[in-house]
MIDREN-862378 format. One record per residue (C-alpha): x, y, z; residue in three letters. Coordinates in pm, 1 decimal. Layout:
N
{east=X, north=Y, up=Z, type=ALA}
...
***
This chain:
79
{east=0.0, north=0.0, up=0.0, type=MET}
{east=122.3, north=348.9, up=-86.3, type=LEU}
{east=151.4, north=609.5, up=192.7, type=ASN}
{east=237.6, north=979.7, up=198.6, type=CYS}
{east=609.6, north=1031.8, up=248.3, type=ARG}
{east=552.0, north=1331.8, up=475.7, type=ARG}
{east=265.2, north=1237.2, up=709.6, type=CYS}
{east=227.4, north=863.0, up=631.9, type=ASN}
{east=-141.8, north=909.6, up=543.4, type=SER}
{east=-311.3, north=652.0, up=322.8, type=GLU}
{east=-555.0, north=910.1, up=173.6, type=ARG}
{east=-398.8, north=984.9, up=-167.5, type=LEU}
{east=-514.1, north=1134.2, up=-495.3, type=LEU}
{east=-355.0, north=1024.7, up=-822.0, type=GLU}
{east=-281.0, north=1319.3, up=-1051.5, type=LEU}
{east=-334.8, north=1292.1, up=-1426.7, type=ALA}
{east=-32.6, north=1244.3, up=-1653.7, type=ARG}
{east=-1.0, north=1442.3, up=-1976.8, type=LEU}
{east=196.2, north=1175.9, up=-2161.2, type=ASP}
{east=232.4, north=802.0, up=-2112.5, type=GLY}
{east=602.8, north=841.8, up=-2032.0, type=GLY}
{east=544.2, north=1081.1, up=-1742.1, type=ASP}
{east=596.7, north=959.6, up=-1385.4, type=HIS}
{east=297.2, north=892.4, up=-1163.6, type=TRP}
{east=242.2, north=1173.8, up=-914.2, type=VAL}
{east=24.6, north=1159.1, up=-605.5, type=TYR}
{east=-110.1, north=1430.0, up=-372.5, type=ARG}
{east=-177.7, north=1355.5, up=-8.1, type=CYS}
{east=-535.6, north=1451.3, up=75.4, type=ARG}
{east=-436.8, north=1526.3, up=436.2, type=ASP}
{east=-122.3, north=1742.0, up=409.4, type=CYS}
{east=-110.9, north=1826.8, up=34.8, type=GLY}
{east=236.8, north=1678.9, up=-21.0, type=PHE}
{east=319.2, north=1587.1, up=-385.4, type=LEU}
{east=540.4, north=1286.1, up=-453.0, type=PHE}
{east=625.8, north=1013.8, up=-704.0, type=SER}
{east=662.4, north=655.6, up=-580.1, type=PRO}
{east=966.2, north=441.3, up=-664.5, type=PRO}
{east=961.6, north=266.2, up=-1004.7, type=GLU}
{east=738.1, north=-40.4, up=-1014.2, type=GLY}
{east=541.4, north=51.0, up=-700.9, type=HIS}
{east=169.0, north=-30.1, up=-713.8, type=VAL}
{east=-65.4, north=234.2, up=-570.6, type=ALA}
{east=-324.5, north=12.8, up=-401.5, type=GLY}
{east=-690.2, north=52.7, up=-311.5, type=GLU}
{east=-642.2, north=364.2, up=-97.7, type=ASN}
{east=-570.0, north=591.0, up=-397.9, type=VAL}
{east=-843.4, north=786.3, up=-575.1, type=ILE}
{east=-769.0, north=754.3, up=-948.4, type=PRO}
{east=-712.8, north=1059.7, up=-1164.3, type=ALA}
{east=-991.1, north=1166.9, up=-1396.9, type=PRO}
{east=-905.1, north=1063.8, up=-1748.5, type=THR}
{east=-887.9, north=1354.3, up=-1994.4, type=PRO}
{east=-1000.1, north=1304.8, up=-2351.3, type=ASP}
{east=-635.1, north=1299.2, up=-2454.5, type=GLY}
{east=-302.4, north=1478.6, up=-2405.9, type=PRO}
{east=-420.4, north=1787.1, up=-2596.3, type=GLU}
{east=-728.3, north=1821.1, up=-2375.1, type=GLU}
{east=-509.8, north=1791.2, up=-2063.2, type=ALA}
{east=-272.0, north=2059.7, up=-2194.9, type=ARG}
{east=-567.4, north=2288.1, up=-2269.9, type=ARG}
{east=-697.2, north=2248.5, up=-1914.2, type=ARG}
{east=-352.3, north=2325.6, up=-1771.6, type=LEU}
{east=-328.4, north=2638.0, up=-1989.8, type=ALA}
{east=-667.3, north=2753.1, up=-1857.7, type=GLU}
{east=-549.8, north=2703.0, up=-1500.2, type=LEU}
{east=-228.4, north=2896.7, up=-1567.9, type=ALA}
{east=-432.1, north=3186.3, up=-1709.8, type=THR}
{east=-655.1, north=3200.8, up=-1402.8, type=VAL}
{east=-357.7, north=3184.4, up=-1165.5, type=ARG}
{east=-170.8, north=3462.1, up=-1348.0, type=SER}
{east=-452.0, north=3715.7, up=-1302.0, type=ARG}
{east=-379.5, north=3985.8, up=-1043.9, type=PRO}
{east=-545.2, north=3941.5, up=-709.1, type=ALA}
{east=-830.1, north=4170.3, up=-609.7, type=ALA}
{east=-757.2, north=4461.9, up=-381.3, type=ALA}
{east=-792.7, north=4376.8, up=-12.9, type=PRO}
{east=-1123.8, north=4463.2, up=149.4, type=ILE}
{east=-1091.9, north=4724.5, up=423.0, type=ARG}
***
């Protein structure tokens, strides 16, 4: 079974890969830590699988949308 390397939690989320050659990456649902397991490691039943995009181009488009949203200036603080 795969555990978080920081807090040893078993509550993990599998992140989507853009290409088949990319490494698997997991996010801990408790502490938010991102990590890749050693080669050949099997995730186990405790991992929520990543949503499958319609293809690599669709995944890249979604990432570009996220980057656009994150690059917008923050609103002025409310006083």
